[in-house]
C-alpha positions, 0 to 999 in steps of 0.5 A, spaced: 651 346 660 657 345 664 664 349 662 668 344 659 674 348 661 673 347 668 672 340 668 678 336 671 680 329 670 683 324 674 691 323 674 696 318 673 698 316 680 704 311 683 699 308 687 694 306 681 701 304 677 703 299 683 696 296 683 696 296 675 702 292 675 700 287 680 695 284 674 701 283 669 701 275 667 694 274 671 689 271 666 683 276 666 676 273 668 669 275 666 669 281 663 664 285 658 662 279 653 664 280 646 660 283 640 660 276 637 661 269 639 660 266 632 663 268 625 656 268 622 654 270 615 651 276 618 657 278 623 662 277 618 659 281 613 657 287 618 664 287 620 667 287 613 662 292 611 664 296 617 671 297 614 669 298 607 671 291 605 666 288 599 670 282 598 665 277 596 669 271 599 667 274 606 660 276 604 657 272 598 656 265 599 655 263 592 662 266 590 665 263 596 662 256 595 666 256 589 673 257 592 678 252 595 674 254 602 668 251 600 664 257 603 664 263 607 670 265 611 672 271 616 676 276 614 682 276 619 681 282 622 674 280 624 677 277 630 677 284 633 669 283 634 670 277 638 675 280 644 674 286 648 681 286 650 684 286 644 680 291 642 682 296 647 678 294 654 683 296 659 683 295 666 686 299 672 687 307 672 680 309 673 678 315 669 685 315 665 683 316 658 685 310 653 687 310 646 688 304 642 695 304 639 697 298 635 697 290 635 701 285 633 697 279 630 699 272 628 694 267 625 694 260 625 688 257 622 682 260 617 676 262 621 670 259 617 662 261 617 659 259 624 665 258 628 665 259 635 670 263 638 673 263 645 679 267 648 684 267 653 687 274 655 692 277 660 696 284 661 703 282 658 706 289 660 706 296 663 711 301 660 711 309 662 713 314 656 713 321 655 709 324 649 708 330 645 700 328 645 700 328 653 706 328 657 706 322 661 703 316 658 702 309 660 702 303 655 698 297 657 700 291 653 695 285 653 696 278 650 690 274 647 689 267 644 683 266 640 680 258 639 675 255 635 670 250 638 674 245 637 680 248 641 684 249 636 688 256 636 686 260 630 690 266 632 694 270 637 695 278 638 699 283 642 695 289 642 696 296 646 693 302 649 696 308 651 693 311 658 693 319 658 691 325 662 686 328 659 687 335 662 695 335 660 693 333 653 688 338 652 692 344 656 699 342 654 700 337 649 703 340 643 702 334 638 696 338 634 697 345 636 698 347 628 692 342 626 688 345 631 690 352 629 688 351 621 681 353 618 676 347 617 678 343 611 673 343 605 674 339 599 673 341 592 669 336 587 675 336 583 679 333 590 674 328 591 674 326 584 681 324 584 681 321 591 674 317 589 678 314 583 682 310 587 675 307 590 673 306 582 680 302 581 680 298 587 683 291 585 680 285 589 685 279 587 680 274 588 679 268 584 686 269 580 691 266 584 697 270 586 703 265 585 709 266 590 714 265 584 711 271 580 712 276 586 718 281 586 722 284 592 721 291 591 714 291 588 709 296 590 702 294 592 696 298 589 694 305 593 688 304 598 684 310 600 680 310 606 676 316 607 674 322 607 673 320 614 666 322 617 662 321 623 658 316 619 664 312 617 666 311 625 659 309 627 659 304 621 665 301 624 662 301 631 656 297 628 660 291 625 665 291 631 661 293 637 665 298 640 667 298 648 662 302 652 656 303 647 650 301 651 643 304 651 638 305 657 638 300 663 644 297 660 648 303 660 646 305 667 649 298 669 655 299 666 656 305 669 654 303 676 659 297 676 664 302 673 663 309 675 670 311 671 667 310 665 661 315 666 663 322 664 658 327 664 655 330 657 652 337 656 646 335 659 649 332 666 648 325 664 654 320 665 656 318 658 661 313 655 668 316 654 668 312 647 664 318 644 670 322 642 669 318 636 662 322 634 662 328 639 667 333 637 666 337 643 668 331 647 674 329 643 677 336 643 676 336 651 681 330 651 686 333 647 684 330 640 684 334 634 677 332 633 672 326 633 676 321 630 677 314 627 677 307 631 684 304 632 682 297 631 678 300 625 685 303 622 689 296 623 683 293 619 684 297 614 691 295 613 689 288 613 684 289 608 690 292 603 693 285 604 687 281 603 685 285 597 692 283 594 693 276 596 687 273 593 683 267 595 688 262 595 693 266 600 693 266 607 695 272 612 700 269 617 702 276 621 700 283 621 702 289 625 700 296 626 703 302 630 698 308 630 702 315 629 697 320 629 689 321 630 685 321 623 679 326 625 673 327 621 675 330 614 682 326 613 683 322 607 688 316 608 692 313 603 695 306 604 701 304 601 705 297 601 711 294 598 714 287 598 720 287 603 722 280 601 720 273 599 722 267 603 721 260 604 720 258 612 718 251 614 715 249 607 711 255 607 712 260 601 712 267 604 712 274 602 713 280 607 710 287 606 711 293 609 706 298 609 705 306 611 699 310 611 699 318 610 693 323 610 692 328 605 697 333 608 702 327 607 703 326 615 704 319 617 698 316 620 700 308 621 706 304 620 705 297 619 706 291 615 704 283 614 707 276 612 703 273 607 703 266 605 702 265 597 700 259 593 706 256 588 706 254 581 707 246 581 
């Protein structure tokens, strides 16, 4: 078994950054195919269930047929499964760890059952940062356009990953020193029951319209629970989303053979994917994380779930943003809160801007986000 403390990972170099910057604005050609090409009934349901969303508008054809949509539609965040790029498949800087860290989404049209999705994508910018987590870090921002089979632009998004040196994050990063020093958390039945009460009382607005006129600025959305985090939950998300590098047998070999930087030897000496930070505690610690942790696109999808529960079947999510502030390791709970920031009319649309934040069980900030919802009006 290799000694993880002796393993040394590649460094960020000026040469690597120069090569990366040459990709800015260049349309990305062939890459690993997306997990989902079509918004089929099963693909939509698998993604929804992967984030714990049981809204019948996505999952129950008989229910959806009675709505204004006339059938199943895809939840907004489903589009993560149709693009590896928006989900964090970054190029350049081989061997440098990538952490998906945020996105700004705009939706233009509803994705309906059996729509075929295609994308155009390019690297938009490369920005250097100094971080508590890993010292020097490089932010790679990508832009992706999403089209249906008719050529209609259904959505667009900027998403970004931070590239960090694994050795520095593990040995010198200060962000999680206090967390790593704590004893493992063990919840009492009373603590779990208090949290699960939020699941029991979770409100899906559904068929009852939420009219723009009935919304008040300063109004708070119901608190949404996610967690307690488990590796099982992270795997459930990967089942619906597809993951970036999860491959088996020959397909795993083909990926690593074509991209050697993705193969990091495990305790058996076998090259395995870096994505295992989400289910392998030892490797997560080796890259400087506080433990096996959730996926970034998963967390962004939780925020949009919070908004779609609130807006109801007749609402439309126009925009959403997500900025990740810390890892959610296994054992964490997350409490998502939202508040109406303003309501306004723009281009004839009646819109509500909502600000969101999510904190863990220790009141540590995990996510900042928000969205703009278009609501129906009273005639």
